[in-house]
C-alpha positions in Angstrom: 56.0 168.9 53.6 52.3 169.0 52.7 49.5 171.0 54.2 46.4 168.7 54.2 44.1 167.7 57.0 45.8 165.1 59.1 49.3 166.2 58.2 51.8 167.7 60.7 50.7 171.1 62.0 53.7 173.4 61.4 55.0 174.8 64.6 57.7 177.3 64.1 59.4 180.6 64.9 60.7 183.6 63.1 64.4 184.1 62.9 64.1 187.2 60.8 67.8 187.9 60.8 70.9 186.5 62.5 72.0 188.2 65.7 71.2 191.9 65.4 72.6 192.1 61.9 69.5 193.3 60.1 70.5 194.1 56.5 73.9 192.4 56.4 73.7 189.0 57.9 73.6 186.9 54.7 75.0 189.3 52.1 76.7 192.5 51.4 74.6 195.6 50.6 75.3 198.1 47.9 73.0 200.5 49.7 74.6 200.1 53.1 74.1 202.7 55.9 77.7 202.1 57.0 78.9 205.5 55.8 76.3 207.2 58.1 78.1 205.8 61.2 81.7 206.6 60.3 83.9 208.5 62.8 84.0 211.3 63.6 80.2 211.5 63.5 80.1 215.1 62.2 82.5 214.6 59.3 81.0 215.3 55.9 80.0 212.3 53.8 81.1 212.8 50.2 79.7 209.5 48.8 76.5 209.6 46.8 74.3 207.2 48.8 71.5 207.2 46.2 73.6 205.0 43.9 75.1 201.5 44.5 78.4 201.6 46.2 80.8 198.6 46.1 80.5 197.1 49.7 83.6 196.7 51.8 84.3 193.6 53.8 82.2 190.4 54.2 78.7 189.9 55.5 78.2 188.7 59.1 77.7 185.0 58.5 80.8 184.8 56.2 82.8 186.0 59.2 80.8 184.1 61.9 79.5 180.8 60.3 79.2 179.4 63.9 76.2 181.6 64.4 74.2 179.4 62.0 74.6 176.2 64.0 74.2 178.1 67.3 70.7 179.3 66.2 69.4 176.0 64.9 70.7 174.0 67.9 68.8 176.4 70.2 65.5 176.0 68.3 65.9 172.3 67.6 62.5 170.7 67.8 60.4 173.2 65.8 59.2 172.2 62.4 59.8 175.5 60.5 61.8 178.8 60.8 61.0 181.9 58.8 64.1 183.9 57.6 64.2 187.3 55.8 66.5 187.6 52.8 66.7 191.0 51.1 66.0 193.4 54.0 67.4 196.8 53.2 68.4 195.4 49.7 71.2 193.2 51.2 72.5 190.6 48.8 71.3 192.4 45.6 73.6 193.6 42.9 72.8 196.6 40.8 73.9 198.1 37.5 76.3 201.0 37.9 74.9 203.1 35.0 72.8 205.4 37.2 69.6 203.5 36.7 69.8 201.2 39.8 68.6 198.2 37.8 69.0 194.7 39.3 71.7 192.7 37.7 72.3 189.7 40.0 72.8 188.3 43.5 75.9 188.6 45.7 77.8 185.3 45.6 78.5 185.5 49.3 74.7 185.8 49.9 74.1 182.5 48.0 76.9 180.8 49.8 75.6 181.8 53.2 72.0 180.9 52.3 73.1 177.4 51.2 75.0 177.0 54.4 71.9 178.0 56.4 69.7 175.5 54.5 72.2 172.7 55.1 72.4 173.4 58.8 68.6 173.6 59.1 68.4 170.2 57.4 70.8 168.7 59.9 68.2 169.7 62.6 65.2 168.5 60.5 63.9 172.1 60.3 62.3 173.6 57.2 63.0 177.2 56.1 60.4 179.7 54.9 62.2 182.5 53.1 60.8 186.0 53.0 62.2 188.1 50.1 61.3 191.7 50.9 60.3 193.6 54.1 57.7 196.2 53.0 58.5 198.3 56.1 61.8 199.4 54.4 59.6 201.8 52.5 58.4 203.6 55.6 60.8 206.1 57.0 62.0 205.7 60.6 64.9 208.1 61.3 67.6 206.2 63.2 68.3 207.4 66.7 71.8 208.6 67.6 72.6 209.9 64.1 74.2 213.3 64.0 71.8 216.0 62.7 74.3 216.9 60.0 74.0 213.5 58.4 70.2 213.4 58.3 70.1 214.6 54.6 72.4 211.7 53.7 70.2 209.3 55.5 67.2 210.6 53.6 69.1 210.3 50.3 69.8 206.6 51.1 66.3 205.9 52.3 64.7 207.4 49.3 66.9 205.3 47.0 66.0 202.1 48.8 62.3 202.9 48.8 62.2 203.7 45.1 64.0 200.5 44.2 61.4 198.4 46.1 58.5 200.3 44.5 60.2 199.9 41.1 60.5 196.1 41.6 56.8 195.9 42.6 55.7 197.9 39.6 57.8 195.9 37.1 59.5 192.7 38.6 61.0 191.6 35.3 64.6 192.3 36.2 64.1 190.9 39.7 62.6 187.7 38.4 65.1 187.2 35.6 68.3 188.3 37.3 67.7 187.5 40.9 64.8 185.1 41.5 65.6 182.5 38.9 69.3 182.2 39.8 68.4 182.1 43.5 65.8 179.4 42.9 68.3 177.3 40.8 70.8 177.5 43.7 68.5 176.4 46.4 65.6 174.4 44.9 67.2 171.0 45.5 67.8 171.7 49.2 65.6 169.5 51.4 65.3 172.1 54.1 63.6 174.6 51.7 59.9 174.9 52.5 58.7 177.9 50.6 59.2 181.5 49.6 57.3 184.4 51.2 57.2 187.1 48.4 56.9 190.1 50.8 56.5 190.6 54.5 53.3 192.6 55.2 52.7 194.3 51.8 49.9 196.3 53.4 52.6 198.7 54.6 53.0 199.8 51.0 49.4 199.6 49.7 47.8 201.3 52.7 50.3 204.2 52.2 49.1 204.4 48.6 52.6 203.8 47.2 51.2 201.1 44.9 47.7 200.0 44.3 46.0 196.7 45.4 45.9 195.7 41.7 49.6 196.4 41.3 50.3 194.2 44.3 48.3 191.4 42.8 50.1 191.6 39.5 53.5 191.7 41.3 52.6 188.6 43.4 51.3 186.8 40.3 54.4 187.5 38.2 56.8 186.4 41.0 54.7 183.2 41.6 54.9 182.5 37.8 58.6 183.0 37.8 59.0 180.5 40.7 56.7 177.9 39.2 59.3 176.1 37.1 61.5 175.5 40.1 58.7 173.7 42.0 59.2 176.0 45.1 56.0 176.9 46.9 55.2 180.6 47.3 53.0 182.7 49.6 52.7 186.2 50.9 53.0 187.0 54.6 50.1 189.5 55.0 49.3 191.7 57.9 45.6 191.2 57.5 43.5 188.1 56.9 41.3 189.8 54.2 44.4 190.8 52.2 45.7 187.2 52.4 42.4 186.0 51.2 42.5 188.4 48.2 45.9 187.1 47.1 45.2 183.4 47.7 44.4 182.5 44.1 48.0 183.5 43.1 49.9 181.5 45.7 50.4 177.9 46.9 49.2 178.6 50.4 48.1 181.6 52.3 49.7 183.4 55.3 48.6 186.2 57.6 50.0 187.5 60.9 48.1 187.8 64.1 49.0 189.4 67.4 47.1 190.2 70.6 46.9 194.0 70.1 49.4 196.9 70.3 46.7 198.9 72.1 45.9 198.7 75.8 43.9 195.6 76.7 40.2 195.8 77.6 39.5 196.2 81.4 39.4 192.9 83.2 40.3 191.0 80.0 42.3 187.7 80.3 45.8 187.8 78.8 44.8 184.9 76.6 41.4 186.1 75.5 40.9 186.9 71.9 43.2 184.7 69.8 40.4 182.6 68.3 38.3 185.6 67.6 41.2 187.4 65.9 42.0 184.6 63.5 38.6 183.1 63.1 38.0 179.5 62.0 39.8 178.5 58.8 37.6 177.9 55.8 39.2 176.7 52.6 36.6 178.6 50.6 38.1 181.9 52.0 41.5 181.0 50.6 40.7 179.7 47.1 40.9 176.1 48.5 44.4 176.7 49.8 45.8 176.0 53.2 46.6 178.9 55.5 49.2 179.5 58.2 49.9 182.2 60.7 53.4 183.4 59.6 53.7 185.5 62.7 51.8 185.4 66.0 52.1 186.1 69.7 52.1 189.0 72.1 52.8 192.2 70.2 56.3 193.5 71.3 55.0 197.0 71.0 51.9 196.5 73.2 51.4 199.4 75.6 51.2 199.2 78.5 53.4 196.2 78.2 52.7 193.1 80.3 55.5 190.6 80.4 53.0 188.0 81.7 51.2 188.1 78.4 54.2 186.9 76.4 53.9 183.1 76.8 50.2 183.0 77.7 49.2 184.9 74.6 51.5 182.8 72.4 50.2 179.6 73.8 46.7 180.7 73.0 47.5 181.6 69.4 49.3 178.3 68.8 46.4 176.2 70.3 43.7 178.3 68.7 45.3 178.2 65.2 45.6 174.4 65.5 42.0 174.0 66.8 40.7 176.3 64.1 42.0 174.4 61.2 45.0 176.4 60.2 48.0 174.5 58.8 50.6 176.1 61.1 51.7 179.0 63.3 55.0 180.7 63.8 55.9 182.8 66.8 57.6 186.1 66.3 61.4 186.3 67.2 61.9 185.1 70.7 64.9 187.6 71.0 62.4 190.5 71.0 60.7 189.6 74.2 61.5 190.2 77.9 61.3 186.5 78.6 62.9 185.0 75.4 63.6 181.6 77.0 60.0 181.3 78.0 58.7 182.3 74.5 61.0 179.8 72.8 60.1 177.0 75.3 56.4 177.6 74.7 57.0 177.0 71.0 59.1 173.9 71.6 56.6 172.5 74.1 53.7 172.9 71.7 55.8 171.3 68.8 56.5 168.4 71.1 52.8 167.5 71.4 52.9 166.6 67.7 49.8 168.4 66.6 48.2 167.7 63.2 46.1 169.9 60.9 42.5 169.7 61.9 39.2 169.5 60.0 37.1 172.3 61.4 33.6 171.1 60.5 31.3 170.5 63.5 28.5 168.1 64.3 26.0 168.2 67.2 26.4 165.6 69.9 24.1 165.0 72.8 25.3 164.6 76.4 23.6 161.5 77.7 23.7 162.8 81.3 22.4 166.3 80.8 20.5 165.9 77.5 22.1 169.1 76.2 23.3 169.3 72.6 26.7 170.9 71.9 28.9 171.3 68.9 32.1 169.2 68.7 34.9 169.2 66.3 34.7 166.8 63.4 37.8 164.8 62.6 39.0 164.6 59.1 38.9 161.8 56.5 42.7 161.7 56.7 43.4 158.8 54.3 40.9 160.0 51.6 42.2 163.6 51.9 45.8 162.4 51.5 44.9 160.1 48.6 43.0 162.9 46.7 45.3 165.8 47.8 42.3 167.9 48.9 40.0 168.2 51.9 37.3 169.6 49.6 37.5 167.0 46.9 33.9 165.8 46.1 34.7 162.3 47.2 36.1 163.5 50.6 33.0 165.7 51.1 30.8 162.7 50.2 32.5 160.5 52.8 32.1 163.2 55.5 28.4 163.5 54.7 28.0 159.8 54.7 29.6 159.6 58.1 27.5 162.5 59.6 24.1 161.8 57.9 24.2 158.0 57.8 26.6 156.4 60.2 26.2 158.8 63.1 22.4 158.9 62.7 21.9 155.2 62.5 20.5 152.9 65.2 24.1 151.5 65.5 25.6 154.9 66.2 27.6 153.9 69.3 29.3 151.0 67.4 30.2 153.3 64.5 31.6 155.9 66.9 34.0 153.3 68.3 35.1 152.3 64.8 35.6 155.9 63.8 37.6 156.6 67.0 39.9 153.7 66.0 40.1 155.0 62.5 41.1 158.5 63.7 43.8 157.1 65.9 45.5 155.1 63.3 44.9 156.9 60.0 47.2 160.0 60.4 50.4 157.9 60.2 49.0 156.2 57.1 48.2 159.6 55.6 51.7 160.8 56.4 53.2 157.7 54.8 51.1 158.3 51.7 52.4 161.8 51.4 55.9 160.5 51.4 55.3 157.7 49.0 53.5 158.6 45.7 53.2 154.9 44.7 51.5 154.1 48.0 49.2 157.0 47.5 48.3 155.8 44.0 47.5 152.3 45.2 45.3 153.5 48.1 43.5 156.0 45.8 42.6 153.6 43.1 42.4 150.3 45.0 40.7 151.5 48.2 39.3 155.0 48.2 37.6 155.0 44.8 36.0 151.5 45.3 34.7 152.4 48.7 33.2 155.7 47.5 31.6 154.0 44.5 30.1 151.2 46.7 28.7 153.7 49.2 27.1 155.8 46.5 25.4 152.7 45.1 24.1 151.7 48.5 22.8 155.3 49.1 21.0 155.2 45.7 19.5 151.7 46.3 18.6 151.9 50.0 18.4 155.6 50.9 17.1 156.2 54.4 16.9 152.4 55.1 20.7 152.6 55.7 20.0 154.3 59.0 18.0 151.4 60.4 
């Protein structure tokens, strides 16, 4: 699945975790909070929760494999689903020498992840896998826990937090003992889209737990460890500017966008603001990489909460992301909304329109009736972009300039517009076929695109402005 202009715009949704089994859906956890909830609730807990404990029983999906098919059947029709992997350190195996070093991956975790990938493939859905949730480093005391057990909770939380920070400061053990075996187990699965290294790392950097430079080094090292597997990587950032700052280390960029957790402005429309929040995509902002919205929609924590905003705001984000040149947009978990069926249906309806990734350059067109000049969206050089694997390749930029400065300013403008409209209607399927077939791409690149560009450059040099007559 490629991310070039003219390719399929990724319309998706966040699964996060199966059912409500955060931290133990795919794998067992050696830092489980299970002991905190044993009965009677006031009984002393003798186990040391700051060290790995051998987990009892099986993870949720091992006991309920039907939950996998149930989920993908319900979201059938989306292009992509984002799933979290190691939340609360589930699935990770540690040394038992008191150092809490990573030594491997829970086999049950691998088995369940493979099963999830296979089920997703049956529904023609790609999976975008997020490794860590940065919010696991921010303490949020669980409600309902007996006060006598709060110290034990803090013991467990502190251990989890320190392990995540240790991995970020030196990911060597994580890369060698976890990431490489994980990549080897899943890299051949056709449903695998990419790896999201960490969900919203700003939670950690803005709390000064690690520096921005340490974050960049962490991302770079993990990306380098993944490179031999051929699996694409990104980072699901909370802020656009942070996503931009990490773009040189990843295969594509990702940031999250919501309406606002704060009260809306007086008399504001529920759908106002999506485009201004995400801005227009510019490849120069992201080191010439594509960018998606890994999460978007109405913020579930908005206050005061307006249920009517759920689908309207989501629709606005999906449409605005597509119109603004982004490569995809994934709604947050439909289960977290008051109208979950409406949220899911909004995503499915948008996916059903078959949107493609747009070229966001603009040209001025004049309304023949009013005489006013307005900016309109330029359509992409789909075939050339697919052939050259970049919308900013010099040849692609030359073709755009030739279209805008020569064809659309010539005395035969109307005829050229009709030809271009025909081209834009039939070229996306050709570009998609090229992205599936490397031999076809090679033939079109060397037998069609290069000769056309060379011929046009010769004409421009010989005739210059006379071409417009």
